[in-house]
N, C-alpha and C positions, 0 to 999 in steps of 0.2 A: 340349371341357366337363368338368366334372368333377363330379361325385354332389352335390347340397346338403347333404344330408346327410350321406353317409361319407366325402364328398372323391373317390372314385373315380373314373378317368377314366370316361366314357362313348360308348361308340361310335357314331360320328355317317356312318350308313349314311343313304342319298339314299331318301323318301317321297316317292310319286305322292300321296299323300292331303297332306301337307306341299306339295307344290307346285300342287296345285289345288284342296286343301276347306280351305285353312287350317288345316290341321290345327294339333291344339296341342302341341307339341315337350314328350315326356317329360323331368324335371329331377332324377329320382332313376333311381339302377340300380335292376337287375331284383330284386338280393338286399333290398336296403330297402321296394321297392313289396312286394315277398312280405311282409313285417314288417306289414302290416298287415292283418286280418281282416274280407273282407267279410262280411256278416248276409246270411245265403241261407235259402231253407226256408219253412216256414209261420211268421208272423209275428203280431203282435197288427195288427189293423188299421187303427190311430190312432197309436199311438206306434213301431210297426216293431220291437219287442224281437222274438228269438224266443219263440212260446209259441203253446198252440193256444188260437185266441178271445183276447179282451179277457186282458189282463196284469191281476194285482194293484193298479198304480195308476191304471189307467186305469179299473175298475171302480169303484174308489173315487171318482175323479174326475166318473162319469157319475153317480154320485148326488148331486152336490151342485151348485152355483148355475152351475158350469161344462161342465156338462151338455151334450153335442153341439154346443158351439164349434168343436173342428176336425173337418172330416168326415172326415180320412184325414190319414197321417204317413209319410214314408220315410226310414229312418235308416240310412245306407249302413257304416258300420262298427262293429266292437267297439272299445271305449276300453281296448285291453292295452298293456303297456309300450311299443312301438314307439311306436302312438298318445299315448301318456303324454309319451315323450320330444319326439316333433315339437311335442306342445300346450307347452310348457315353452320349447322355443327360438324357437317362434313368436310366442307372448304373452307371457311372462314376459323372455325374453332379446333380442327385440322386432327377432327378426330375418325382416325383411317379404318379404324374397324367397324366402322358403317361403309364401307367399300361393300359388306356383306351383305345388305340390306336385302337388294336386288340380283342378287348373283341368281339366282331358282330361273327369275324371268329372264333375265341377258341368257343364260346359257338356250333356255327354250325358243330365242326368237332366232339367236344365232350359230346354234349348236350345229346345224346343218348344211349351212351357207355355204355352196364353193368358191364364193368371192374371199380376199384378201383382207381380214380387217383391219380397217386401220384406224385409230384411233384420234380425234381433233391433238395435235400437240399443245403442249403449251410454252409461252417466251421462258428461256433461260433465267428471266429474272425472278419471275413468279413462282418457278419451279423451286429455286433458293427459300423465297419468301414461305411457300406454303410447304414445301418439304416431301411433297408426293405429287404425283400426278393423278389425279381423281379418275381419270377416266380408265388410266391403266391400270391402276389396281382394283377395281370394278371388273376389269375384262378378266382381271387374274383370277378376284375371288370366287369367279364364273366359271375359273379351268380353261379357259378359251386362249387360245395363242392369237398375236396381232403382230402386224411390221410397221417402224416406220418409213415412211417417204418424205416427212415435211420437217421443214424448220419452222417455226413462230420468229414474224419480225417485227411484227406489231404487239405492242403489251396491251395498253387499253382498248377494251369494246365498250366494256360494262357501263362507264362515265357519259359515252355519248349518247347524245338522241339517236332516234331511228332513222331521222335523215339523213347523219353524219355516220351513220352505220353502216347505212346503205350503198355510199357515195365512198366510202374508206378506199385508201390505196391497198395495194398487194400486200393478204396479212401473213403470205408463206412463200417459203422458198423451198425446189426439189432439193434433195440429201443426196443426189448424183446414183442412189441404189436403181436398182432393176426394177421398174414397174410393170406389177400384174396385169394382164388387160382387164381384168374385174375387180372392180373393190367399194367394200361396202364401209363406209365413214361412220364412226362412231363420235356421237358427243352426247353431254348431259344434256346440255338447255339449248331449246332451238327457238330464237327470238324472232327474229327479221329473216334468218337465211341467208345473213352474210359471211358467215363465218364458215359454213360448211361451202359455202358455192366459189370463196375463193379457194379455198382445197381442193374442189370439185377441178377448177378451172388449172390449176398448177399442175395438179396429177394429172388431166387430157395431156399438158403440151409435154409432159414427161412421158407421156406412151400410153396410159388408160383407156379403154374403151369406154367401159361402160360402169357408170359409177352411180353408187346406190348411198341412203345411208340410215342409222337407225338413232334416232335420238331420246332417250329416256325422258324426256318432258317436252310437253310444247307450250311455249307461254302466249 
């Protein structure tokens, strides 16, 4: 088997974890894995950005109508060059097999949660263009069950400025399904926090009481 990112041959070593604990096999080599920088140390308690206390963006959000919507959040990796290359190949070159790259990390983080896992949905037009939902596929690769309670109403966020994103109109609508009390939102990239807070706002209106999130990357 070769590394999914650089094509180097991966050593195939027998593993007791793999045999008896249904462990997830590594699909990238150590060099590619080491290119991704994990976030550690003291972080913002809401968004996971390295910071002492609330970061500037979260301090702003807590002065708006979105205050208190997110109880907590975890961001796993920095948005460095290795991660940019990964996202480009996965999302824009539609290399769906890369959904397996972070499967072990996602299972470790989410496998024991008591909250309902809810991936941020894609706009239908974007889903048709990409042909797959990158968050859903990552969760499936990790063997995690998830539910959808939202539909995306706004398609383009990436081309907007930071100010435009943070003042955007409602991005989601509730799909009418019964919403559980505890929800854990999952997204690939946290930039300003707009997407997650809009999702949390709609879920709160639909009956959710406690909402946290996990983002693979914090830019």
